[in-house]
CHARMM internal coordinates of N, CA and C (Angstrom, degrees):
IC EDIT
DIST 1 N 1 CA 1.4523
DIST 1 CA 1 C 1.5272
ANGL 1 N 1 CA 1 C 108.02
DIST 1 C 2 N 1.3218
ANGL 1 CA 1 C 2 N 115.88
DIHE 1 N 1 CA 1 C 2 N 129.19
DIST 2 N 2 CA 1.4622
ANGL 1 C 2 N 2 CA 119.59
DIHE 1 CA 1 C 2 N 2 CA 178.98
DIST 2 CA 2 C 1.5284
ANGL 2 N 2 CA 2 C 110.30
DIHE 1 C 2 N 2 CA 2 C -72.91
DIST 2 C 3 N 1.3161
ANGL 2 CA 2 C 3 N 115.20
DIHE 2 N 2 CA 2 C 3 N 164.77
DIST 3 N 3 CA 1.4627
ANGL 2 C 3 N 3 CA 119.05
DIHE 2 CA 2 C 3 N 3 CA 179.78
DIST 3 CA 3 C 1.5149
ANGL 3 N 3 CA 3 C 111.51
DIHE 2 C 3 N 3 CA 3 C -63.08
DIST 3 C 4 N 1.3455
ANGL 3 CA 3 C 4 N 115.82
DIHE 3 N 3 CA 3 C 4 N -38.76
DIST 4 N 4 CA 1.4620
ANGL 3 C 4 N 4 CA 118.11
DIHE 3 CA 3 C 4 N 4 CA -179.91
DIST 4 CA 4 C 1.5284
ANGL 4 N 4 CA 4 C 111.13
DIHE 3 C 4 N 4 CA 4 C -67.82
DIST 4 C 5 N 1.3287
ANGL 4 CA 4 C 5 N 117.23
DIHE 4 N 4 CA 4 C 5 N -37.96
DIST 5 N 5 CA 1.4612
ANGL 4 C 5 N 5 CA 120.04
DIHE 4 CA 4 C 5 N 5 CA 177.36
DIST 5 CA 5 C 1.5245
ANGL 5 N 5 CA 5 C 110.53
DIHE 4 C 5 N 5 CA 5 C -66.73
DIST 5 C 6 N 1.3129
ANGL 5 CA 5 C 6 N 115.92
DIHE 5 N 5 CA 5 C 6 N -40.43
DIST 6 N 6 CA 1.4637
ANGL 5 C 6 N 6 CA 119.82
DIHE 5 CA 5 C 6 N 6 CA 178.24
DIST 6 CA 6 C 1.5271
ANGL 6 N 6 CA 6 C 110.85
DIHE 5 C 6 N 6 CA 6 C -62.42
DIST 6 C 7 N 1.3402
ANGL 6 CA 6 C 7 N 116.22
DIHE 6 N 6 CA 6 C 7 N -42.64
DIST 7 N 7 CA 1.4640
ANGL 6 C 7 N 7 CA 120.82
DIHE 6 CA 6 C 7 N 7 CA 178.86
DIST 7 CA 7 C 1.5286
ANGL 7 N 7 CA 7 C 110.64
DIHE 6 C 7 N 7 CA 7 C -63.43
DIST 7 C 8 N 1.3294
ANGL 7 CA 7 C 8 N 116.21
DIHE 7 N 7 CA 7 C 8 N -45.35
DIST 8 N 8 CA 1.4719
ANGL 7 C 8 N 8 CA 119.40
DIHE 7 CA 7 C 8 N 8 CA -179.64
DIST 8 CA 8 C 1.5218
ANGL 8 N 8 CA 8 C 111.47
DIHE 7 C 8 N 8 CA 8 C -66.76
DIST 8 C 9 N 1.3320
ANGL 8 CA 8 C 9 N 117.01
DIHE 8 N 8 CA 8 C 9 N -32.96
DIST 9 N 9 CA 1.4643
ANGL 8 C 9 N 9 CA 119.55
DIHE 8 CA 8 C 9 N 9 CA 177.06
DIST 9 CA 9 C 1.5241
ANGL 9 N 9 CA 9 C 110.15
DIHE 8 C 9 N 9 CA 9 C -66.32
DIST 9 C 10 N 1.3268
ANGL 9 CA 9 C 10 N 116.34
DIHE 9 N 9 CA 9 C 10 N -37.24
DIST 10 N 10 CA 1.4660
ANGL 9 C 10 N 10 CA 119.68
DIHE 9 CA 9 C 10 N 10 CA 177.36
DIST 10 CA 10 C 1.5299
ANGL 10 N 10 CA 10 C 110.48
DIHE 9 C 10 N 10 CA 10 C -66.24
DIST 10 C 11 N 1.3412
ANGL 10 CA 10 C 11 N 116.51
DIHE 10 N 10 CA 10 C 11 N -33.56
DIST 11 N 11 CA 1.4656
ANGL 10 C 11 N 11 CA 119.89
DIHE 10 CA 10 C 11 N 11 CA 179.75
DIST 11 CA 11 C 1.5217
ANGL 11 N 11 CA 11 C 111.62
DIHE 10 C 11 N 11 CA 11 C -75.13
DIST 11 C 12 N 1.3462
ANGL 11 CA 11 C 12 N 116.97
DIHE 11 N 11 CA 11 C 12 N -42.77
DIST 12 N 12 CA 1.4612
ANGL 11 C 12 N 12 CA 120.18
DIHE 11 CA 11 C 12 N 12 CA -173.14
DIST 12 CA 12 C 1.5225
ANGL 12 N 12 CA 12 C 113.29
DIHE 11 C 12 N 12 CA 12 C -93.64
DIST 12 C 13 N 1.3378
ANGL 12 CA 12 C 13 N 116.69
DIHE 12 N 12 CA 12 C 13 N -28.24
DIST 13 N 13 CA 1.4553
ANGL 12 C 13 N 13 CA 120.04
DIHE 12 CA 12 C 13 N 13 CA -177.25
DIST 13 CA 13 C 1.5160
ANGL 13 N 13 CA 13 C 113.26
DIHE 12 C 13 N 13 CA 13 C 83.51
DIST 13 C 14 N 1.3155
ANGL 13 CA 13 C 14 N 117.72
DIHE 13 N 13 CA 13 C 14 N -0.55
DIST 14 N 14 CA 1.4640
ANGL 13 C 14 N 14 CA 121.53
DIHE 13 CA 13 C 14 N 14 CA -177.82
DIST 14 CA 14 C 1.5292
ANGL 14 N 14 CA 14 C 109.41
DIHE 13 C 14 N 14 CA 14 C -130.25
DIST 14 C 15 N 1.3265
ANGL 14 CA 14 C 15 N 117.69
DIHE 14 N 14 CA 14 C 15 N 129.01
DIST 15 N 15 CA 1.4652
ANGL 14 C 15 N 15 CA 118.85
DIHE 14 CA 14 C 15 N 15 CA 178.88
DIST 15 CA 15 C 1.5308
ANGL 15 N 15 CA 15 C 112.53
DIHE 14 C 15 N 15 CA 15 C -65.65
DIST 15 C 16 N 1.3069
ANGL 15 CA 15 C 16 N 117.47
DIHE 15 N 15 CA 15 C 16 N -32.52
DIST 16 N 16 CA 1.4691
ANGL 15 C 16 N 16 CA 120.73
DIHE 15 CA 15 C 16 N 16 CA -179.85
DIST 16 CA 16 C 1.5282
ANGL 16 N 16 CA 16 C 111.01
DIHE 15 C 16 N 16 CA 16 C -71.35
DIST 16 C 17 N 1.3252
ANGL 16 CA 16 C 17 N 116.04
DIHE 16 N 16 CA 16 C 17 N -44.23
DIST 17 N 17 CA 1.4647
ANGL 16 C 17 N 17 CA 119.16
DIHE 16 CA 16 C 17 N 17 CA 176.62
DIST 17 CA 17 C 1.5264
ANGL 17 N 17 CA 17 C 110.75
DIHE 16 C 17 N 17 CA 17 C -64.78
DIST 17 C 18 N 1.3384
ANGL 17 CA 17 C 18 N 116.60
DIHE 17 N 17 CA 17 C 18 N -35.67
DIST 18 N 18 CA 1.4630
ANGL 17 C 18 N 18 CA 120.32
DIHE 17 CA 17 C 18 N 18 CA 178.83
DIST 18 CA 18 C 1.5263
ANGL 18 N 18 CA 18 C 110.62
DIHE 17 C 18 N 18 CA 18 C -63.61
DIST 18 C 19 N 1.3268
ANGL 18 CA 18 C 19 N 117.37
DIHE 18 N 18 CA 18 C 19 N -43.98
DIST 19 N 19 CA 1.4624
ANGL 18 C 19 N 19 CA 120.75
DIHE 18 CA 18 C 19 N 19 CA 178.51
DIST 19 CA 19 C 1.5264
ANGL 19 N 19 CA 19 C 111.13
DIHE 18 C 19 N 19 CA 19 C -63.12
DIST 19 C 20 N 1.3210
ANGL 19 CA 19 C 20 N 116.97
DIHE 19 N 19 CA 19 C 20 N -41.44
DIST 20 N 20 CA 1.4655
ANGL 19 C 20 N 20 CA 120.40
DIHE 19 CA 19 C 20 N 20 CA 177.32
DIST 20 CA 20 C 1.5243
ANGL 20 N 20 CA 20 C 111.13
DIHE 19 C 20 N 20 CA 20 C -62.29
DIST 20 C 21 N 1.3144
ANGL 20 CA 20 C 21 N 116.37
DIHE 20 N 20 CA 20 C 21 N -42.62
DIST 21 N 21 CA 1.4594
ANGL 20 C 21 N 21 CA 121.26
DIHE 20 CA 20 C 21 N 21 CA -179.14
DIST 21 CA 21 C 1.5241
ANGL 21 N 21 CA 21 C 111.13
DIHE 20 C 21 N 21 CA 21 C -64.73
DIST 21 C 22 N 1.3286
ANGL 21 CA 21 C 22 N 116.99
DIHE 21 N 21 CA 21 C 22 N -41.45
DIST 22 N 22 CA 1.4647
ANGL 21 C 22 N 22 CA 120.90
DIHE 21 CA 21 C 22 N 22 CA 178.01
DIST 22 CA 22 C 1.5259
ANGL 22 N 22 CA 22 C 110.18
DIHE 21 C 22 N 22 CA 22 C -63.97
DIST 22 C 23 N 1.3152
ANGL 22 CA 22 C 23 N 117.45
DIHE 22 N 22 CA 22 C 23 N -43.82
DIST 23 N 23 CA 1.4640
ANGL 22 C 23 N 23 CA 120.83
DIHE 22 CA 22 C 23 N 23 CA 179.71
DIST 23 CA 23 C 1.5281
ANGL 23 N 23 CA 23 C 111.59
DIHE 22 C 23 N 23 CA 23 C -63.00
DIST 23 C 24 N 1.3054
ANGL 23 CA 23 C 24 N 117.11
DIHE 23 N 23 CA 23 C 24 N -43.99
DIST 24 N 24 CA 1.4677
ANGL 23 C 24 N 24 CA 120.37
DIHE 23 CA 23 C 24 N 24 CA 178.97
DIST 24 CA 24 C 1.5241
ANGL 24 N 24 CA 24 C 111.14
DIHE 23 C 24 N 24 CA 24 C -63.57
DIST 24 C 25 N 1.3249
ANGL 24 CA 24 C 25 N 116.04
DIHE 24 N 24 CA 24 C 25 N -40.43
DIST 25 N 25 CA 1.4642
ANGL 24 C 25 N 25 CA 120.58
DIHE 24 CA 24 C 25 N 25 CA 179.52
DIST 25 CA 25 C 1.5224
ANGL 25 N 25 CA 25 C 110.77
DIHE 24 C 25 N 25 CA 25 C -64.93
DIST 25 C 26 N 1.3340
ANGL 25 CA 25 C 26 N 117.11
DIHE 25 N 25 CA 25 C 26 N -43.36
DIST 26 N 26 CA 1.4618
ANGL 25 C 26 N 26 CA 120.20
DIHE 25 CA 25 C 26 N 26 CA 179.10
DIST 26 CA 26 C 1.5243
ANGL 26 N 26 CA 26 C 111.55
DIHE 25 C 26 N 26 CA 26 C -64.47
DIST 26 C 27 N 1.3162
ANGL 26 CA 26 C 27 N 117.43
DIHE 26 N 26 CA 26 C 27 N -40.82
DIST 27 N 27 CA 1.4569
ANGL 26 C 27 N 27 CA 120.13
DIHE 26 CA 26 C 27 N 27 CA 178.54
DIST 27 CA 27 C 1.5255
ANGL 27 N 27 CA 27 C 111.62
DIHE 26 C 27 N 27 CA 27 C -62.25
DIST 27 C 28 N 1.3216
ANGL 27 CA 27 C 28 N 116.49
DIHE 27 N 27 CA 27 C 28 N -42.79
DIST 28 N 28 CA 1.4604
ANGL 27 C 28 N 28 CA 120.23
DIHE 27 CA 27 C 28 N 28 CA 178.68
DIST 28 CA 28 C 1.5283
ANGL 28 N 28 CA 28 C 111.12
DIHE 27 C 28 N 28 CA 28 C -66.19
DIST 28 C 29 N 1.3297
ANGL 28 CA 28 C 29 N 116.06
DIHE 28 N 28 CA 28 C 29 N -37.62
DIST 29 N 29 CA 1.4610
ANGL 28 C 29 N 29 CA 120.65
DIHE 28 CA 28 C 29 N 29 CA 179.22
DIST 29 CA 29 C 1.5216
ANGL 29 N 29 CA 29 C 110.48
DIHE 28 C 29 N 29 CA 29 C -65.83
DIST 29 C 30 N 1.3316
ANGL 29 CA 29 C 30 N 117.44
DIHE 29 N 29 CA 29 C 30 N -45.88
DIST 30 N 30 CA 1.4678
ANGL 29 C 30 N 30 CA 120.57
DIHE 29 CA 29 C 30 N 30 CA 179.82
DIST 30 CA 30 C 1.5235
ANGL 30 N 30 CA 30 C 111.54
DIHE 29 C 30 N 30 CA 30 C -63.95
DIST 30 C 31 N 1.3005
ANGL 30 CA 30 C 31 N 117.42
DIHE 30 N 30 CA 30 C 31 N -31.89
DIST 31 N 31 CA 1.4639
ANGL 30 C 31 N 31 CA 120.63
DIHE 30 CA 30 C 31 N 31 CA 179.59
DIST 31 CA 31 C 1.5269
ANGL 31 N 31 CA 31 C 111.54
DIHE 30 C 31 N 31 CA 31 C -68.75
DIST 31 C 32 N 1.3257
ANGL 31 CA 31 C 32 N 117.62
DIHE 31 N 31 CA 31 C 32 N -29.33
DIST 32 N 32 CA 1.4628
ANGL 31 C 32 N 32 CA 122.03
DIHE 31 CA 31 C 32 N 32 CA -176.35
DIST 32 CA 32 C 1.5312
ANGL 32 N 32 CA 32 C 112.45
DIHE 31 C 32 N 32 CA 32 C -92.56
DIST 32 C 33 N 1.3259
ANGL 32 CA 32 C 33 N 118.39
DIHE 32 N 32 CA 32 C 33 N -16.92
DIST 33 N 33 CA 1.4579
ANGL 32 C 33 N 33 CA 120.93
DIHE 32 CA 32 C 33 N 33 CA -175.31
DIST 33 CA 33 C 1.5241
ANGL 33 N 33 CA 33 C 114.42
DIHE 32 C 33 N 33 CA 33 C -53.25
DIST 33 C 34 N 1.3237
ANGL 33 CA 33 C 34 N 120.58
DIHE 33 N 33 CA 33 C 34 N -45.28
DIST 34 N 34 CA 1.4690
ANGL 33 C 34 N 34 CA 118.63
DIHE 33 CA 33 C 34 N 34 CA 179.45
DIST 34 CA 34 C 1.5282
ANGL 34 N 34 CA 34 C 113.11
DIHE 33 C 34 N 34 CA 34 C -60.15
DIST 34 C 35 N 1.3089
ANGL 34 CA 34 C 35 N 117.54
DIHE 34 N 34 CA 34 C 35 N -28.77
DIST 35 N 35 CA 1.4624
ANGL 34 C 35 N 35 CA 120.59
DIHE 34 CA 34 C 35 N 35 CA 178.78
DIST 35 CA 35 C 1.5290
ANGL 35 N 35 CA 35 C 111.31
DIHE 34 C 35 N 35 CA 35 C -76.63
DIST 35 C 36 N 1.3326
ANGL 35 CA 35 C 36 N 116.98
DIHE 35 N 35 CA 35 C 36 N -30.16
DIST 36 N 36 CA 1.4606
ANGL 35 C 36 N 36 CA 120.91
DIHE 35 CA 35 C 36 N 36 CA -178.09
DIST 36 CA 36 C 1.5163
ANGL 36 N 36 CA 36 C 112.11
DIHE 35 C 36 N 36 CA 36 C -80.19
DIST 36 C 37 N 1.3271
ANGL 36 CA 36 C 37 N 117.94
DIHE 36 N 36 CA 36 C 37 N -37.76
DIST 37 N 37 CA 1.4565
ANGL 36 C 37 N 37 CA 120.92
DIHE 36 CA 36 C 37 N 37 CA -176.62
DIST 37 CA 37 C 1.5086
ANGL 37 N 37 CA 37 C 109.96
DIHE 36 C 37 N 37 CA 37 C -94.13
DIST 37 C 38 N 1.3068
ANGL 37 CA 37 C 38 N 114.90
DIHE 37 N 37 CA 37 C 38 N 111.93
DIST 38 N 38 CA 1.4587
ANGL 37 C 38 N 38 CA 121.59
DIHE 37 CA 37 C 38 N 38 CA 177.07
DIST 38 CA 38 C 1.5309
ANGL 38 N 38 CA 38 C 106.62
DIHE 37 C 38 N 38 CA 38 C -124.73
DIST 38 C 39 N 1.3191
ANGL 38 CA 38 C 39 N 118.28
DIHE 38 N 38 CA 38 C 39 N 126.00
DIST 39 N 39 CA 1.4711
ANGL 38 C 39 N 39 CA 118.52
DIHE 38 CA 38 C 39 N 39 CA 176.68
DIST 39 CA 39 C 1.5282
ANGL 39 N 39 CA 39 C 110.37
DIHE 38 C 39 N 39 CA 39 C -60.92
DIST 39 C 40 N 1.2970
ANGL 39 CA 39 C 40 N 115.05
DIHE 39 N 39 CA 39 C 40 N 141.09
DIST 40 N 40 CA 1.4584
ANGL 39 C 40 N 40 CA 119.61
DIHE 39 CA 39 C 40 N 40 CA -179.54
DIST 40 CA 40 C 1.5187
ANGL 40 N 40 CA 40 C 109.31
DIHE 39 C 40 N 40 CA 40 C -82.31
DIST 40 C 41 N 1.2927
ANGL 40 CA 40 C 41 N 116.74
DIHE 40 N 40 CA 40 C 41 N 132.62
DIST 41 N 41 CA 1.4582
ANGL 40 C 41 N 41 CA 122.24
DIHE 40 CA 40 C 41 N 41 CA 179.14
DIST 41 CA 41 C 1.5289
ANGL 41 N 41 CA 41 C 108.95
DIHE 40 C 41 N 41 CA 41 C -106.29
DIST 41 C 42 N 1.3439
ANGL 41 CA 41 C 42 N 115.51
DIHE 41 N 41 CA 41 C 42 N 83.72
DIST 42 N 42 CA 1.4494
ANGL 41 C 42 N 42 CA 119.57
DIHE 41 CA 41 C 42 N 42 CA 179.13
DIST 42 CA 42 C 1.5204
ANGL 42 N 42 CA 42 C 109.17
DIHE 41 C 42 N 42 CA 42 C -80.04
DIST 42 C 43 N 1.3182
ANGL 42 CA 42 C 43 N 117.01
DIHE 42 N 42 CA 42 C 43 N 144.22
DIST 43 N 43 CA 1.4579
ANGL 42 C 43 N 43 CA 119.03
DIHE 42 CA 42 C 43 N 43 CA 175.21
DIST 43 CA 43 C 1.5302
ANGL 43 N 43 CA 43 C 110.31
DIHE 42 C 43 N 43 CA 43 C -67.23
DIST 43 C 44 N 1.3163
ANGL 43 CA 43 C 44 N 116.76
DIHE 43 N 43 CA 43 C 44 N 162.33
DIST 44 N 44 CA 1.4604
ANGL 43 C 44 N 44 CA 121.74
DIHE 43 CA 43 C 44 N 44 CA -177.84
DIST 44 CA 44 C 1.5216
ANGL 44 N 44 CA 44 C 110.86
DIHE 43 C 44 N 44 CA 44 C -61.66
DIST 44 C 45 N 1.3102
ANGL 44 CA 44 C 45 N 117.15
DIHE 44 N 44 CA 44 C 45 N -31.66
DIST 45 N 45 CA 1.4610
ANGL 44 C 45 N 45 CA 121.15
DIHE 44 CA 44 C 45 N 45 CA -177.39
DIST 45 CA 45 C 1.5348
ANGL 45 N 45 CA 45 C 112.07
DIHE 44 C 45 N 45 CA 45 C -93.04
DIST 45 C 46 N 1.2957
ANGL 45 CA 45 C 46 N 117.59
DIHE 45 N 45 CA 45 C 46 N 35.21
DIST 46 N 46 CA 1.4540
ANGL 45 C 46 N 46 CA 122.08
DIHE 45 CA 45 C 46 N 46 CA 179.63
DIST 46 CA 46 C 1.5325
ANGL 46 N 46 CA 46 C 110.51
DIHE 45 C 46 N 46 CA 46 C -60.03
DIST 46 C 47 N 1.3117
ANGL 46 CA 46 C 47 N 116.87
DIHE 46 N 46 CA 46 C 47 N 132.49
DIST 47 N 47 CA 1.4640
ANGL 46 C 47 N 47 CA 124.49
DIHE 46 CA 46 C 47 N 47 CA -179.57
DIST 47 CA 47 C 1.5281
ANGL 47 N 47 CA 47 C 113.06
DIHE 46 C 47 N 47 CA 47 C 62.75
DIST 47 C 48 N 1.3256
ANGL 47 CA 47 C 48 N 117.43
DIHE 47 N 47 CA 47 C 48 N 25.76
DIST 48 N 48 CA 1.4520
ANGL 47 C 48 N 48 CA 120.28
DIHE 47 CA 47 C 48 N 48 CA 175.96
DIST 48 CA 48 C 1.5213
ANGL 48 N 48 CA 48 C 114.73
DIHE 47 C 48 N 48 CA 48 C 82.55
DIST 48 C 49 N 1.2921
ANGL 48 CA 48 C 49 N 118.27
DIHE 48 N 48 CA 48 C 49 N -3.70
DIST 49 N 49 CA 1.4701
ANGL 48 C 49 N 49 CA 120.91
DIHE 48 CA 48 C 49 N 49 CA 179.10
DIST 49 CA 49 C 1.5118
ANGL 49 N 49 CA 49 C 109.32
DIHE 48 C 49 N 49 CA 49 C -95.06
DIST 49 C 50 N 1.3180
ANGL 49 CA 49 C 50 N 115.14
DIHE 49 N 49 CA 49 C 50 N 134.68
DIST 50 N 50 CA 1.4692
ANGL 49 C 50 N 50 CA 118.58
DIHE 49 CA 49 C 50 N 50 CA 176.74
DIST 50 CA 50 C 1.5247
ANGL 50 N 50 CA 50 C 108.98
DIHE 49 C 50 N 50 CA 50 C -104.45
DIST 50 C 51 N 1.2927
ANGL 50 CA 50 C 51 N 116.18
DIHE 50 N 50 CA 50 C 51 N 144.74
DIST 51 N 51 CA 1.4618
ANGL 50 C 51 N 51 CA 121.78
DIHE 50 CA 50 C 51 N 51 CA -179.02
DIST 51 CA 51 C 1.5163
ANGL 51 N 51 CA 51 C 109.03
DIHE 50 C 51 N 51 CA 51 C -123.84
DIST 51 C 52 N 1.3068
ANGL 51 CA 51 C 52 N 116.38
DIHE 51 N 51 CA 51 C 52 N 53.52
DIST 52 N 52 CA 1.4798
ANGL 51 C 52 N 52 CA 120.75
DIHE 51 CA 51 C 52 N 52 CA -178.49
DIST 52 CA 52 C 1.4953
ANGL 52 N 52 CA 52 C 110.77
DIHE 51 C 52 N 52 CA 52 C -79.87
END
COOR INIT
IC SEED 1 N 1 CA 1 C
IC BUILD
């Protein structure tokens, strides 16, 4: 049992409900990941160094 499943089982009291809750949470998390991860676009002169 994963830590998240164990935590959800403690919250819900049911192993089946805990598994459903973990799956729903993971699906929602994966759906938002592209919005959270954005590559950083640092200028060429980042930290005062130029790379010309």
